[in-house]
TIZA-164795 format. One record per residue (C-alpha): residue number from 1; residue in three letters; chain; x, y, z. Coordinates in steps of 0.1 Angstrom, whole numbers, padded with zeros to 4 digits. Example, Ala and Ser with C-alpha at 12.3 -4.5 7.8 and 13.67 -1.06 7.14 Angstrom:
DOKOL   resi   resn   chain       x       y       z
DOKOL      1    ala       A    0123   -0045    0078
DOKOL      2    ser       A    0137   -0011    0071
//
This chain:
DOKOL   resi   resn   chain       x       y       z
DOKOL      1    met       A    0177   -0240   -0051
DOKOL      2    arg       A    0204   -0213   -0034
DOKOL      3    tyr       A    0194   -0201   -0011
DOKOL      4    glu       A    0216   -0165    0005
DOKOL      5    val       A    0210   -0145    0036
DOKOL      6    ala       A    0219   -0109    0038
DOKOL      7    asn       A    0223   -0090    0073
DOKOL      8    thr       A    0228   -0056    0058
DOKOL      9    val       A    0213   -0038    0031
DOKOL     10    glu       A    0242   -0032    0015
DOKOL     11    glu       A    0248   -0069    0011
DOKOL     12    ala       A    0220   -0079   -0001
DOKOL     13    val       A    0222   -0050   -0032
DOKOL     14    ala       A    0258   -0069   -0034
DOKOL     15    ile       A    0241   -0105   -0038
DOKOL     16    leu       A    0214   -0091   -0053
DOKOL     17    gly       A    0236   -0072   -0080
DOKOL     18    gln       A    0255   -0101   -0092
DOKOL     19    ala       A    0251   -0104   -0133
DOKOL     20    glu       A    0231   -0135   -0141
DOKOL     21    ser       A    0229   -0139   -0106
DOKOL     22    gly       A    0188   -0147   -0109
DOKOL     23    leu       A    0182   -0143   -0079
DOKOL     24    tyr       A    0145   -0131   -0058
DOKOL     25    pro       A    0144   -0110   -0033
DOKOL     26    leu       A    0126   -0131   -0003
DOKOL     27    ala       A    0109   -0104    0024
DOKOL     28    gly       A    0075   -0127    0037
DOKOL     29    gly       A    0077   -0147    0010
DOKOL     30    thr       A    0038   -0152    0009
DOKOL     31    asp       A    0035   -0143   -0028
DOKOL     32    leu       A    0072   -0153   -0041
DOKOL     33    leu       A    0065   -0186   -0024
DOKOL     34    ala       A    0031   -0190   -0044
DOKOL     35    gln       A    0044   -0184   -0075
DOKOL     36    ile       A    0072   -0205   -0074
DOKOL     37    arg       A    0051   -0232   -0067
DOKOL     38    ser       A    0025   -0227   -0097
DOKOL     39    gly       A    0055   -0223   -0119
DOKOL     40    arg       A    0049   -0186   -0126
DOKOL     41    val       A    0084   -0174   -0119
DOKOL     42    ala       A    0116   -0201   -0115
DOKOL     43    pro       A    0143   -0182   -0094
DOKOL     44    asp       A    0179   -0198   -0092
DOKOL     45    gly       A    0178   -0191   -0059
DOKOL     46    val       A    0160   -0163   -0026
DOKOL     47    val       A    0182   -0139   -0005
DOKOL     48    asp       A    0165   -0137    0028
DOKOL     49    leu       A    0158   -0102    0039
DOKOL     50    lys       A    0145   -0112    0077
DOKOL     51    arg       A    0180   -0105    0090
DOKOL     52    ile       A    0185   -0071    0081
DOKOL     53    pro       A    0174   -0046    0112
DOKOL     54    glu       A    0166   -0015    0083
DOKOL     55    leu       A    0136   -0037    0069
DOKOL     56    arg       A    0127   -0051    0105
DOKOL     57    glu       A    0120   -0025    0122
DOKOL     58    ile       A    0098    0004    0129
DOKOL     59    val       A    0111    0036    0141
DOKOL     60    ala       A    0093    0066    0153
DOKOL     61    asp       A    0104    0099    0159
DOKOL     62    asp       A    0089    0137    0160
DOKOL     63    ala       A    0089    0138    0121
DOKOL     64    gly       A    0070    0106    0121
DOKOL     65    tyr       A    0073    0065    0115
DOKOL     66    arg       A    0101    0045    0091
DOKOL     67    ile       A    0084    0012    0088
DOKOL     68    gly       A    0107   -0011    0074
DOKOL     69    ala       A    0097   -0033    0042
DOKOL     70    ala       A    0095   -0068    0059
DOKOL     71    val       A    0076   -0058    0087
DOKOL     72    ser       A    0051   -0081    0089
DOKOL     73    gly       A    0013   -0072    0094
DOKOL     74    ala       A    0012   -0090    0128
DOKOL     75    glu       A    0039   -0068    0136
DOKOL     76    leu       A    0026   -0034    0124
DOKOL     77    gly       A   -0006   -0040    0141
DOKOL     78    glu       A    0007   -0042    0175
DOKOL     79    his       A    0024   -0011    0173
DOKOL     80    his       A    0001    0012    0193
DOKOL     81    asp       A    0009    0044    0182
DOKOL     82    leu       A    0010    0040    0149
DOKOL     83    val       A   -0022    0019    0150
DOKOL     84    ala       A   -0034    0057    0166
DOKOL     85    asp       A   -0018    0078    0140
DOKOL     86    trp       A   -0026    0060    0104
DOKOL     87    pro       A   -0053    0032    0113
DOKOL     88    gly       A   -0062    0030    0075
DOKOL     89    val       A   -0024    0020    0066
DOKOL     90    val       A   -0027   -0010    0093
DOKOL     91    glu       A   -0057   -0018    0089
DOKOL     92    ala       A   -0052   -0023    0049
DOKOL     93    ala       A   -0022   -0044    0058
DOKOL     94    glu       A   -0038   -0064    0081
DOKOL     95    leu       A   -0061   -0072    0057
DOKOL     96    ile       A   -0036   -0091    0035
DOKOL     97    gly       A   -0044   -0127    0039
DOKOL     98    ser       A   -0049   -0150    0071
DOKOL     99    thr       A   -0041   -0147    0104
DOKOL    100    gln       A   -0011   -0173    0097
DOKOL    101    ile       A    0000   -0151    0066
DOKOL    102    gln       A    0000   -0116    0088
DOKOL    103    gly       A    0033   -0133    0103
DOKOL    104    arg       A    0050   -0129    0075
DOKOL    105    ala       A    0037   -0108    0047
DOKOL    106    ser       A    0051   -0070    0048
DOKOL    107    met       A    0039   -0040    0031
DOKOL    108    gly       A    0073   -0042    0009
DOKOL    109    gly       A    0063   -0075   -0007
DOKOL    110    asn       A    0030   -0064   -0014
DOKOL    111    leu       A    0039   -0033   -0030
DOKOL    112    cys       A    0066   -0053   -0049
DOKOL    113    asn       A    0044   -0077   -0057
DOKOL    114    ala       A    0028   -0053   -0082
DOKOL    115    ser       A   -0009   -0067   -0080
DOKOL    116    pro       A   -0034   -0043   -0092
DOKOL    117    ala       A   -0054   -0051   -0061
DOKOL    118    ala       A   -0025   -0050   -0032
DOKOL    119    asp       A   -0045   -0037   -0007
DOKOL    120    ser       A   -0016   -0018    0018
DOKOL    121    val       A   -0006    0002   -0020
DOKOL    122    pro       A   -0041    0025   -0020
DOKOL    123    ala       A   -0038    0033    0019
DOKOL    124    leu       A   -0001    0043    0017
DOKOL    125    ile       A   -0006    0063   -0014
DOKOL    126    ala       A   -0038    0079    0005
DOKOL    127    ala       A   -0012    0086    0035
DOKOL    128    gly       A    0015    0104    0014
DOKOL    129    ala       A    0040    0074    0021
DOKOL    130    leu       A    0072    0076    0005
DOKOL    131    cys       A    0101    0044    0002
DOKOL    132    ser       A    0134    0043    0006
DOKOL    133    ile       A    0149    0028   -0022
DOKOL    134    val       A    0184    0012   -0023
DOKOL    135    gly       A    0204   -0004   -0053
DOKOL    136    pro       A    0241   -0003   -0065
DOKOL    137    gly       A    0237    0031   -0072
DOKOL    138    gly       A    0228    0041   -0039
DOKOL    139    arg       A    0196    0054   -0024
DOKOL    140    arg       A    0166    0072   -0037
DOKOL    141    glu       A    0133    0079   -0024
DOKOL    142    val       A    0102    0074   -0044
DOKOL    143    ala       A    0065    0086   -0038
DOKOL    144    val       A    0049    0055   -0034
DOKOL    145    glu       A    0025    0060   -0063
DOKOL    146    asp       A    0057    0061   -0086
DOKOL    147    val       A    0065    0023   -0076
DOKOL    148    val       A    0042    0002   -0098
DOKOL    149    thr       A    0044    0006   -0136
DOKOL    150    gly       A    0020   -0023   -0146
DOKOL    151    pro       A    0012   -0057   -0132
DOKOL    152    gly       A    0038   -0071   -0119
DOKOL    153    lys       A    0062   -0044   -0126
DOKOL    154    thr       A    0079   -0016   -0106
DOKOL    155    cys       A    0102    0011   -0112
DOKOL    156    leu       A    0130   -0013   -0092
DOKOL    157    ala       A    0161   -0017   -0116
DOKOL    158    pro       A    0182   -0047   -0109
DOKOL    159    gly       A    0196   -0052   -0077
DOKOL    160    glu       A    0174   -0026   -0061
DOKOL    161    ile       A    0151   -0033   -0028
DOKOL    162    val       A    0124   -0010   -0011
DOKOL    163    ala       A    0144   -0007    0026
DOKOL    164    his       A    0117    0012    0043
DOKOL    165    phe       A    0084    0033    0041
DOKOL    166    ser       A    0080    0071    0055
DOKOL    167    leu       A    0050    0084    0069
DOKOL    168    ser       A    0049    0117    0086
DOKOL    169    arg       A    0032    0129    0114
DOKOL    170    pro       A   -0002    0134    0108
DOKOL    171    gln       A   -0019    0170    0113
DOKOL    172    pro       A   -0040    0176    0141
DOKOL    173    arg       A   -0079    0165    0128
DOKOL    174    ser       A   -0064    0141    0105
DOKOL    175    gly       A   -0080    0109    0095
DOKOL    176    asp       A   -0074    0083    0070
DOKOL    177    ala       A   -0095    0044    0058
DOKOL    178    tyr       A   -0088    0021    0036
DOKOL    179    leu       A   -0117    0001    0025
DOKOL    180    arg       A   -0125   -0026   -0003
DOKOL    181    leu       A   -0150   -0051   -0015
DOKOL    182    ile       A   -0144   -0089   -0018
DOKOL    183    pro       A   -0166   -0115   -0032
DOKOL    184    arg       A   -0162   -0135    0003
DOKOL    185    ser       A   -0158   -0126    0041
DOKOL    186    glu       A   -0122   -0128    0037
DOKOL    187    met       A   -0089   -0141    0026
DOKOL    188    asp       A   -0098   -0131   -0008
DOKOL    189    ile       A   -0084   -0104   -0035
DOKOL    190    ala       A   -0098   -0070   -0036
DOKOL    191    val       A   -0127   -0063   -0063
DOKOL    192    val       A   -0123   -0026   -0055
DOKOL    193    gly       A   -0097   -0010   -0030
DOKOL    194    val       A   -0101    0034   -0023
DOKOL    195    gly       A   -0080    0044    0004
DOKOL    196    val       A   -0085    0086    0019
DOKOL    197    gly       A   -0068    0105    0038
DOKOL    198    leu       A   -0080    0139    0045
DOKOL    199    thr       A   -0073    0170    0072
DOKOL    200    leu       A   -0101    0192    0083
DOKOL    201    asp       A   -0102    0226    0099
DOKOL    202    ala       A   -0113    0237    0136
DOKOL    203    asp       A   -0148    0239    0118
DOKOL    204    gly       A   -0144    0204    0100
DOKOL    205    val       A   -0143    0219    0068
DOKOL    206    cys       A   -0119    0198    0049
DOKOL    207    ile       A   -0084    0214    0044
DOKOL    208    ala       A   -0063    0182    0028
DOKOL    209    cys       A   -0073    0159    0007
DOKOL    210    arg       A   -0062    0123   -0016
DOKOL    211    val       A   -0079    0098   -0025
DOKOL    212    ala       A   -0064    0064   -0039
DOKOL    213    leu       A   -0082    0033   -0061
DOKOL    214    gly       A   -0069    0002   -0063
DOKOL    215    ala       A   -0084   -0032   -0086
DOKOL    216    val       A   -0101   -0008   -0110
DOKOL    217    ala       A   -0066    0001   -0132
DOKOL    218    pro       A   -0032   -0015   -0141
DOKOL    219    thr       A   -0018    0001   -0116
DOKOL    220    pro       A   -0029    0019   -0080
DOKOL    221    leu       A   -0042    0050   -0089
DOKOL    222    val       A   -0041    0084   -0073
DOKOL    223    val       A   -0072    0107   -0079
DOKOL    224    pro       A   -0064    0146   -0071
DOKOL    225    asp       A   -0097    0155   -0095
DOKOL    226    ala       A   -0121    0131   -0065
DOKOL    227    ala       A   -0100    0150   -0033
DOKOL    228    ala       A   -0105    0180   -0048
DOKOL    229    thr       A   -0145    0175   -0047
DOKOL    230    leu       A   -0143    0177   -0005
DOKOL    231    val       A   -0113    0205   -0002
DOKOL    232    gly       A   -0130    0238    0015
DOKOL    233    arg       A   -0159    0216    0022
DOKOL    234    ser       A   -0177    0199    0049
DOKOL    235    val       A   -0172    0160    0041
DOKOL    236    ser       A   -0211    0157    0036
DOKOL    237    gly       A   -0238    0157    0013
DOKOL    238    ala       A   -0234    0173   -0019
DOKOL    239    ala       A   -0197    0169   -0015
DOKOL    240    leu       A   -0198    0134   -0010
DOKOL    241    asp       A   -0218    0124   -0039
DOKOL    242    asp       A   -0194    0149   -0059
DOKOL    243    leu       A   -0167    0127   -0042
DOKOL    244    ala       A   -0181    0095   -0053
DOKOL    245    thr       A   -0190    0103   -0090
DOKOL    246    ala       A   -0152    0116   -0097
DOKOL    247    ala       A   -0140    0084   -0080
DOKOL    248    ser       A   -0164    0065   -0107
DOKOL    249    ala       A   -0155    0087   -0132
DOKOL    250    ala       A   -0115    0080   -0126
DOKOL    251    ala       A   -0117    0037   -0124
DOKOL    252    gln       A   -0108    0020   -0156
DOKOL    253    pro       A   -0115   -0020   -0143
DOKOL    254    ile       A   -0123   -0046   -0167
DOKOL    255    asp       A   -0150   -0074   -0168
DOKOL    256    asp       A   -0133   -0105   -0154
DOKOL    257    met       A   -0147   -0134   -0126
DOKOL    258    arg       A   -0147   -0113   -0099
DOKOL    259    gly       A   -0174   -0086   -0118
DOKOL    260    thr       A   -0182   -0064   -0145
DOKOL    261    arg       A   -0168   -0032   -0156
DOKOL    262    glu       A   -0203   -0015   -0144
DOKOL    263    tyr       A   -0209   -0030   -0112
DOKOL    264    arg       A   -0171   -0022   -0103
DOKOL    265    val       A   -0174    0015   -0113
DOKOL    266    his       A   -0203    0022   -0095
DOKOL    267    val       A   -0186    0005   -0062
DOKOL    268    thr       A   -0159    0025   -0068
DOKOL    269    gly       A   -0181    0055   -0060
DOKOL    270    val       A   -0197    0037   -0029
DOKOL    271    leu       A   -0161    0029   -0013
DOKOL    272    ala       A   -0149    0060   -0018
DOKOL    273    arg       A   -0179    0081    0005
DOKOL    274    arg       A   -0173    0054    0029
DOKOL    275    ala       A   -0141    0056    0034
DOKOL    276    ala       A   -0142    0096    0035
DOKOL    277    met       A   -0166    0093    0060
DOKOL    278    ile       A   -0147    0070    0081
DOKOL    279    ala       A   -0118    0091    0076
DOKOL    280    ala       A   -0137    0125    0088
DOKOL    281    glu       A   -0150    0109    0115
DOKOL    282    arg       A   -0110    0101    0131
DOKOL    283    ala       A   -0100    0134    0115
DOKOL    284    gly       A   -0132    0150    0140
DOKOL    285    ser       A   -0124    0127    0172
//
């Protein structure tokens, strides 16, 4: 197999953009290598992105965070400011695989693998994250919710890669959370995943909210109707009931070996309620 190492974004784009190259980008490789070994994909080679500085660093400033697409889950968990500002995003990324996998797996790979059950994607969407995509035509900024177009499919054109994610500094009294249900205690694929990000005013009333669902549709879902049930209300009682109802109504799951459609629709509402309560508690503290 051909193995290339890129040291800059431009070099990676040039190699991947070669006509009929048959090369795949390698960030963490925790999905790609498993797919190669199982015969699901058969690339002519890989382009290792781990030596590109932009993809391997977390840069924080007054505006927010720039998180390299190849930063590992373990490294995210060690960045104390990021954990404090966006705990839901970090927790979601840390749910990917085992401790060993955490040393390699990245949010960029988790997004571009385009699994409907990806854990970090709903959390990024709930946080309003953007990603910087670089390719032969230059650089463009895309909301995370617009990247995945179907199972295993993204909006990336040939030769394009995700370079980094952008997260703004959260507003005062803001919080986020991600919850999932899996059949086992760990290292399993989500049956349902829910991310919630919200902001409260001084009286504890929700003034902004984003709700995202995973594993209940072909792509991650943004649910404005669910978010609207909380805006202008205290995150409790009837508002949470309405949130759960709206989240369940938006779910479009299938019956499979991990759960029936009816069960997953119900669980979507349950997790939405719990995630909103956690996010509100974090916002209040």
